[in-house]
C-alpha positions in Angstrom: 8.9 -4.2 38.4 8.0 -4.2 34.7 7.7 -1.1 32.6 4.3 -2.2 31.2 2.1 -5.2 31.6 -0.8 -6.0 29.3 -3.0 -8.1 31.5 -5.3 -11.0 30.5 -5.6 -10.6 26.8 -6.2 -13.2 24.1 -2.8 -13.6 22.6 -2.4 -14.2 18.8 1.3 -14.2 18.7 2.0 -13.9 14.9 3.4 -17.4 14.5 0.2 -18.9 13.4 -0.1 -20.9 16.6 -3.5 -21.1 18.3 -4.6 -18.2 20.4 -4.2 -18.4 24.1 -4.9 -16.2 27.2 -2.2 -14.6 29.3 -0.2 -11.5 30.2 2.5 -9.7 28.3 5.3 -7.9 30.0 7.5 -5.2 28.4 10.8 -3.8 29.6 13.1 -1.4 27.8 11.0 -1.6 24.7 11.3 -5.4 24.4 9.0 -8.2 25.2 10.1 -9.9 28.5 7.2 -12.3 29.1 4.5 -13.6 26.8 1.8 -15.7 28.5 1.3 -16.7 32.1 0.8 -14.2 34.9 3.2 -11.3 34.9 4.3 -9.4 38.0 3.8 -5.8 39.0 4.4 -2.9 36.6 4.6 0.8 36.4 1.5 0.7 34.2 -1.0 -2.1 33.6 -3.4 -2.2 30.7 -6.4 -4.4 31.2 -6.8 -6.4 28.0 -9.6 -8.8 29.2 -11.8 -9.6 26.2 -9.3 -8.1 23.7 -7.0 -9.6 21.1 -3.3 -8.9 21.6 -1.3 -9.2 18.4 2.0 -8.0 17.0 1.9 -4.6 15.2 1.3 -4.9 11.5 4.3 -4.8 9.2 3.1 -3.2 6.0 5.8 -3.6 3.3 4.2 -1.7 0.4 3.7 2.0 1.2 4.7 5.3 -0.5 5.3 7.6 2.5 8.7 8.6 1.1 7.8 12.3 1.1 5.0 12.4 3.8 7.3 10.8 6.4 9.4 14.0 6.4 6.4 16.0 7.7 4.0 13.5 9.3 5.5 11.4 12.1 2.3 9.3 12.2 2.3 8.4 8.5 -1.5 8.5 8.5 -3.7 6.8 7.7 -1.6 3.6 8.1 -1.0 4.1 11.8 -4.7 4.4 12.3 -5.0 0.8 11.2 -2.4 -0.6 13.6 0.7 -0.5 11.3 3.8 -0.2 13.4 6.4 -0.7 10.7 6.0 0.6 7.1 8.3 0.0 4.2 8.6 2.8 1.6 10.3 3.2 -1.7 8.2 0.7 -3.7 7.5 0.7 -7.5 10.7 2.3 -8.5 9.8 5.8 -7.2 11.1 7.8 -4.3 13.2 10.8 -3.4 16.8 9.6 -3.2 19.3 9.6 -4.6 18.8 13.0 -6.1 20.8 15.9 -7.4 19.5 19.3 -6.5 18.4 20.1 -10.0 16.3 16.9 -10.2 14.2 17.4 -7.1 11.2 18.8 -8.9 11.5 16.1 -11.5 11.2 13.4 -8.8 8.2 15.2 -7.4 6.6 15.0 -10.9 7.5 11.4 -11.1 5.8 10.6 -7.8 2.8 12.8 -8.6 2.2 11.0 -11.9 2.8 7.5 -10.7 1.2 7.6 -7.3 -1.2 10.5 -7.5 0.3 12.5 -4.6 -0.2 16.2 -5.2 3.0 17.8 -6.4 2.2 21.0 -4.5 2.0 19.1 -1.3 5.3 17.4 -1.9 7.0 20.7 -2.9 5.8 22.4 0.2 6.2 19.5 2.6 9.6 18.0 1.8 12.6 19.6 3.4 15.4 18.3 1.2 18.4 17.5 3.4 20.1 14.9 1.3 21.5 13.9 -2.1 22.7 10.4 -1.7 20.6 7.5 -0.4 22.6 7.1 2.8 22.0 10.8 3.4 18.3 10.3 2.9 18.3 7.6 5.6 20.2 9.8 7.9 17.6 12.5 7.4 14.9 10.1 8.3 16.8 8.9 11.3 16.8 12.4 12.7 13.0 12.8 12.3 10.5 12.3 15.2 8.4 9.3 14.3 5.5 7.5 16.0 6.0 4.3 14.1 9.0 2.6 12.4 9.8 3.1 8.8 12.2 1.5 6.3 13.1 2.4 2.8 14.2 0.8 -0.5 16.3 2.3 -3.2 14.0 3.2 -6.2 15.1 2.5 -9.7 13.7 5.7 -11.1 15.7 8.0 -8.8 18.8 5.7 -9.1 18.9 5.6 -12.8 18.6 9.4 -13.4 21.1 10.0 -10.6 23.6 7.8 -12.4 22.7 8.6 -16.0 21.5 12.1 -16.0 18.9 13.1 -18.6 19.6 9.8 -20.5 18.2 7.9 -17.6 14.8 9.4 -18.1 14.5 8.5 -21.8 12.0 5.7 -22.2 14.0 3.5 -24.5 17.5 4.4 -23.2 20.0 1.6 -22.7 22.3 1.7 -19.8 26.0 1.3 -20.6 28.3 -0.9 -18.5 29.6 2.3 -16.8 26.0 3.4 -16.1 25.2 0.0 -14.6 28.4 0.2 -12.5 27.4 3.6 -11.2 23.9 2.4 -10.2 25.4 -0.7 -8.6 27.8 1.4 -6.5 25.0 3.8 -5.3 22.8 0.8 -4.5 25.6 -0.8 -2.6 26.2 2.4 -0.6 22.5 2.5 0.2 22.3 -1.2 1.3 25.4 -0.7 3.5 23.6 2.3 5.1 20.5 0.2 5.8 18.3 0.2 2.7 15.8 -2.7 2.8 16.2 -3.5 -0.9 15.7 -2.2 -4.4 12.5 -1.5 -6.3 11.6 -1.1 -9.9 8.5 -0.9 -12.1 7.8 -2.5 -15.5 4.1 -1.6 -15.8 2.9 0.7 -18.6 0.4 2.2 -16.1 3.2 4.0 -14.2 4.0 7.3 -15.8 5.3 10.6 -14.4 3.5 13.9 -14.6 5.1 14.4 -18.0 3.4 11.3 -19.3 6.6 9.4 -19.7 7.1 5.9 -18.3 9.1 5.4 -15.1 12.8 5.2 -15.8 13.8 1.6 -16.1 10.4 0.3 -17.3 12.2 -1.2 -20.3 15.5 -1.9 -18.7 17.5 -4.7 -20.3 18.4 -7.8 -18.4 22.1 -6.8 -18.0 20.9 -3.6 -16.2 18.5 -5.5 -13.9 21.0 -8.2 -13.1 23.9 -5.8 -12.7 21.8 -4.0 -10.0 20.2 -7.1 -8.6 23.5 -8.9 -8.0 24.5 -6.3 -5.5 21.8 -7.6 -3.2 23.4 -11.0 -3.3 26.8 -9.7 -2.7 25.7 -7.6 0.2 23.7 -10.4 1.7 20.5 -8.6 2.4 17.6 -6.7 0.8 14.7 -7.6 -1.5 14.3 -7.0 -5.3 10.7 -5.6 -5.5 9.1 -5.3 -8.9 5.7 -3.8 -9.9 4.5 -6.1 -12.7 3.4 -5.4 -16.2 0.7 -7.9 -15.5 0.0 -9.4 -19.0 3.7 -10.1 -19.7 4.3 -11.9 -16.4 4.9 -15.4 -17.7 8.0 -14.1 -19.6 9.0 -11.8 -16.7 9.0 -14.6 -14.2 11.7 -16.4 -16.2 14.3 -13.8 -15.5 13.1 -13.2 -12.0 13.6 -16.9 -11.2 17.1 -16.7 -12.6 17.8 -13.6 -10.5 16.6 -15.2 -7.4 18.7 -18.3 -8.2 21.9 -16.1 -8.7 21.4 -13.8 -5.7 19.6 -15.9 -3.2 17.5 -12.8 -2.3 13.7 -12.5 -2.3 12.4 -11.4 -5.7 8.9 -9.9 -5.3 6.4 -9.3 -8.1 2.7 -8.0 -8.0 0.4 -10.9 -8.5 -3.0 -9.7 -9.5 -6.0 -10.8 -11.5 -6.6 -8.6 -14.5 -9.8 -8.4 -16.6 -7.8 -8.7 -19.9 -6.7 -12.2 -18.9 -8.7 -13.4 -15.9 -7.1 -16.8 -15.7 -3.5 -15.6 -15.9 -3.1 -15.6 -12.2 -3.3 -19.4 -12.3 -0.3 -19.6 -14.6 1.6 -17.4 -12.1 0.7 -19.5 -9.2 2.1 -22.5 -11.1 5.3 -20.5 -11.6 5.5 -19.9 -7.9 5.0 -23.6 -7.3 7.9 -24.3 -9.7 10.1 -21.8 -8.0 9.3 -23.2 -4.6 10.1 -26.7 -5.7 13.5 -25.4 -6.8 14.1 -23.6 -3.5 14.0 -20.1 -5.1 12.7 -17.1 -3.1 10.2 -15.9 -5.7 7.3 -14.2 -3.9 3.9 -13.1 -5.3 2.8 -9.8 -3.7 -1.0 -9.9 -3.4 -3.7 -7.7 -1.9 -6.4 -8.8 0.4 -9.0 -7.0 -1.6 -9.2 -5.4 -5.1 -7.3 -2.3 -5.9 -10.3 -0.2 -5.2 -10.5 2.9 -7.4 -13.0 5.4 -5.8 -14.9 7.9 -7.9 -16.7 11.0 -6.6 -17.1 14.6 -7.6 -14.2 15.4 -5.3 -11.9 12.6 -6.4 -9.2 12.6 -9.1 -11.6 10.8 -11.5 -15.3 9.9 -12.0 -17.4 8.8 -15.0 -18.1 12.4 -16.1 -14.5 13.7 -15.8 -14.3 14.3 -19.6 -17.8 15.8 -20.1 -17.9 19.4 -21.3 -20.6 20.5 -18.8 -18.3 19.3 -15.9 -15.2 20.9 -17.3 -17.1 24.2 -17.9 -16.9 24.7 -14.1 -13.2 23.9 -13.8 -11.4 26.4 -11.6 -14.4 26.9 -9.3 -14.5 25.7 -5.7 -15.7 22.2 -5.5 -18.7 23.1 -3.4 -19.8 25.6 -6.1 -19.4 22.9 -8.8 -21.5 20.4 -6.8 -24.2 23.0 -6.1 -24.5 23.5 -9.9 -24.9 19.8 -10.4 -28.0 19.9 -8.3 -29.7 22.2 -10.9 -32.0 20.1 -13.1 -30.8 21.8 -16.3 -27.2 21.0 -15.5 -28.0 17.4 -14.7 -29.9 17.0 -17.9 -27.1 18.6 -20.0 -24.4 16.4 -18.4 -26.4 13.2 -18.9 -27.2 14.1 -22.5 -23.6 14.4 -23.5 -22.5 11.3 -25.4 -18.9 10.9 -26.8 -16.2 8.4 -27.0 -13.1 8.4 -24.8 -10.1 7.7 -27.1 -7.8 6.2 -24.5 -8.8 2.5 -24.1 -7.7 2.2 -20.5 -9.5 5.3 -19.4 -12.6 4.2 -21.3 -12.6 0.9 -19.6 -12.2 2.4 -16.2 -14.8 5.1 -16.6 -17.4 3.1 -18.6 -17.3 -0.3 -16.9 -20.6 0.1 -15.2 -20.8 -3.7 -14.6 -17.9 -3.3 -12.1 -19.1 0.0 -10.5 -20.8 -0.1 -7.1 -22.1 2.4 -4.6 -20.0 2.7 -1.3 -22.5 2.5 1.6 -21.4 5.1 4.0 -22.6 3.1 6.9 -20.9 -0.2 6.0 -18.6 -0.3 2.9 -18.8 -3.6 1.1 -15.7 -4.6 -0.8 -17.1 -7.9 -2.1 -20.5 -6.8 -3.5 -22.6 -9.1 -5.6 -23.1 -8.6 -9.4 -26.7 -7.6 -8.7 -25.5 -4.5 -7.0 -23.4 -2.9 -9.8 -24.6 0.1 -11.7 -25.4 -1.7 -14.9 -27.6 -4.2 -13.2 -29.6 -1.7 -11.2 -29.9 0.6 -14.2 -31.3 -2.3 -16.3 -33.8 -3.4 -13.6 -35.1 0.2 -13.3 -35.1 1.0 -17.0 -32.6 3.8 -16.5 -29.2 4.7 -17.9 -26.2 3.6 -15.8 -25.0 7.3 -16.2 -28.1 8.3 -14.3 -27.5 5.7 -11.6 -23.9 6.7 -10.9 -24.8 10.5 -11.1 -27.4 10.0 -8.4 -25.0 7.9 -6.3 -22.4 10.6 -6.3 -24.9 13.3 -5.5 -26.0 11.5 -2.4 -24.9 12.7 1.1 -24.7 16.3 0.0 -22.7 15.5 -3.1 -20.2 13.3 -1.1 -21.3 9.9 -2.5 -18.5 7.6 -3.6 -18.4 4.8 -6.2 -16.2 1.7 -5.9 -14.5 0.4 -9.0 -12.4 -2.8 -8.3 -9.9 -2.3 -11.0 -7.9 -5.6 -10.4 -8.9 -8.8 -8.7 -12.6 -8.8 -9.3 -13.0 -10.5 -12.7 -15.1 -13.2 -11.1 -17.2 -10.6 -9.2 -16.1 -12.3 -5.9 -13.0 -13.1 -3.9 -12.7 -16.7 -4.7 -9.2 -16.4 -6.3 -8.0 -14.2 -3.5 -9.1 -16.8 -1.0 -6.8 -19.3 -2.7 -3.9 -16.8 -3.1 -4.1 -15.9 0.6 -3.3 -19.5 1.5 -0.4 -20.0 -0.9 3.0 -20.4 0.8 4.8 -18.3 -1.8 2.5 -15.2 -1.6 2.7 -12.2 0.7 0.1 -9.7 1.7 1.1 -6.4 0.2 -0.2 -3.6 -2.2 -2.1 -1.5 0.3 -0.2 1.5 -1.2 -0.5 3.6 2.0 0.2 7.3 1.2 -0.3 6.9 -2.6 -3.1 7.3 -5.1 -4.6 9.7 -2.6 -7.2 11.1 -5.0 -8.8 7.8 -6.0 -7.6 4.9 -3.8 -7.5 4.5 0.0 -6.4 0.9 0.7 -4.1 1.7 3.6 -6.8 0.2 5.8 -6.0 -3.2 4.4 -4.7 -4.6 7.7 -8.0 -3.9 9.5 -10.0 -5.2 6.5 -8.0 -8.5 6.6 -9.3 -9.1 10.1 -12.9 -7.9 9.7 -13.7 -9.4 6.3 -11.5 -12.4 6.0 -11.7 -13.8 9.5 -15.1 -12.6 10.7 -17.6 -11.0 8.3 -17.3 -12.6 4.9 -20.7 -14.0 3.6 -20.0 -14.7 -0.1 -17.5 -17.5 0.6 -15.4 -19.1 3.3 -13.4 -17.1 5.9 -9.8 -17.8 6.9 -8.2 -18.5 10.3 -7.6 -15.4 12.4 -4.2 -16.8 13.5 -3.0 -17.1 9.9 -4.2 -13.7 8.8 -2.3 -12.2 11.8 0.8 -14.2 10.9 0.6 -13.1 7.3 0.8 -9.4 8.1 3.3 -9.6 11.0 6.0 -12.3 11.1 5.6 -13.2 7.5 6.0 -9.8 5.9 8.8 -9.0 8.4 10.7 -12.2 7.6 10.6 -11.6 3.8 12.2 -8.2 4.5 14.7 -9.6 6.9 13.3 -7.8 9.9 14.0 -10.6 12.5 13.4 -8.4 15.6 9.6 -7.9 15.1 6.4 -9.5 14.0 6.2 -12.0 16.8 5.1 -11.8 20.4 8.2 -13.6 21.7 10.6 -12.8 24.6 13.5 -10.6 23.4 11.8 -9.2 20.4 10.6 -5.6 19.8 7.5 -4.7 21.8 5.2 -3.6 18.9 1.7 -4.6 19.6 -2.0 -4.0 18.9 -4.8 -4.4 21.4 -8.0 -4.9 19.5 -11.7 -5.1 20.4 -12.2 -7.8 17.7 -16.0 -8.0 18.0 -16.3 -4.2 17.2 -13.4 -3.8 14.9 -14.5 -2.0 11.7 -13.5 0.3 8.9 -15.3 3.6 8.4 -16.4 4.7 4.9 -13.7 6.6 2.9 -13.9 10.4 2.8 -12.0 13.2 1.2 -9.8 15.4 3.4 -7.8 18.5 2.5 -5.0 18.2 5.1 -1.9 17.8 3.0 0.6 20.6 2.8 -0.6 23.4 0.5 -4.2 22.2 1.1 -3.7 19.0 -0.9 -6.5 16.6 -0.9 -6.5 12.9 0.0 -8.9 10.1 0.5 -8.8 8.7 4.1 -10.4 5.8 6.0 -10.5 5.5 9.7 -10.8 2.4 11.9 -12.7 1.6 15.0 -11.8 -1.0 17.5 -8.1 -0.5 18.1 -7.8 -0.1 21.9 -4.1 0.6 21.7 -1.2 0.5 19.3 2.2 0.2 21.0 5.6 0.8 19.5 8.8 -0.2 21.3 6.7 -0.5 24.5 5.1 2.9 24.3 1.4 3.4 23.4 1.3 5.7 20.4 -2.5 5.5 20.1 -5.1 4.7 22.7 -8.8 4.3 21.7 -7.9 5.9 18.3 -6.3 9.0 19.7 -2.5 9.8 19.5 -0.8 9.9 22.9 2.0 12.2 21.8 4.7 9.5 22.3 7.1 9.3 19.4 9.1 6.1 19.9 9.4 5.2 16.2 12.7 5.0 14.3 14.3 4.3 11.0 14.7 0.6 10.5 18.0 -0.2 8.8 18.6 -3.5 7.0 21.6 -5.5 7.9 23.5 -8.5 6.4 22.1 -11.8 7.8 
């Protein structure tokens, strides 16, 4: 008798093969039958009319701190993620010396907009080295599986001390050897790779760039070669976008020398909207040479969300807004309802000195209202604030003010920072079909005050395979493959991502017809009352990890079968 049988579902197995009907049997946390008619079981779940897929493998998250207090790593698990990889972008919490814990919290707070107070209260530091960090995670109760990469920022300061945090510091041969030794120890303990950041956007709470942003080639290669020597792990890099043609030169060489996957963020940027085509050509060149160079892409734009409660909004620098700083948010919003306050705020005109902030907060031709009933992440140009203001003879400031005041002051604006230069998803449609790209960049657990893209796996099914109206859709089977077996294979996780006998029984049961993403909302549920944007999903009938349902109809079951995933050679 089987432990569990999922009866009569439509199986989309993660390989890209056509869907088929049949049963799935699970025993001892593994898949023992996929397709056909399974025998009796201790429990049977009727999946008639539902999709049955592998659990999603999300390889770009930032739950490095949250995982120590939240076994469900929400909101990712709400969206069917059964394996999450942390430690991206060169930031994380190990290795660390005791006197550097607060500094690492500040680094994460600045780069990923996770409240430092929440991290300070929530993290129970039980480690110094990276292997000790993995052991601490291994001892935690978890609903889903997690894996971790060794972050450059923490590694560099652990090896170099204060010099490692200096923006233009150059690592000596001894420094590089120390970093390589700690990375080797981490890989042997089960780290899934190494991550770094070379973007000028990433700065700690002190305003300084992430350690390693300007690392020289000997440092990058001295660290990266360890991956090749140990025979496993990826080299993940957050791009400096505009400089990517030059950066891909050394990345191709590193991939050639190590034989390990080298990943970089491939995004369309407004400063150079056609640059993505150059990078696709570079991927083609690498692929022709047999080099494992991978472009990490999102399935939708990096969606900055503005509201009165968020970390930023178009009036964040206005004197009238800042005059109420320190007051409870509901009091501040109540004041904004007063006609005199509204008039004063709208009348204030001044320049924002920082060019990037000015672009983000004044680009009304890329600012849209989030419909609370049905969020649209591919809105037409006619719907942006500038267009609507012009048609009504109003200021765009008035338009966005009123949008944010809607729903009792809970209205949200959508600003697609990257990947929307064409005002549609035409380039993403092409990138999502390229053989050397990988779905990534959902940033679960990060940017909690202004981004909530952890629902990307759900969006990939709803928008790209079913609902898109401003261009062609993509095959369901391939979108499932791209966020299960494909992401798992890049990271060397050969035991999951496919519905195949002998593999790990991580699955989603989905009411595909009614699958949807709710509108984002602000919650105050982090430690120390920290705020974060969240987005829930509807339509997941069950999420199963190692053969045990951890969610049924959107509610946690209390089962905690998750574990730490450790990378291994081969």
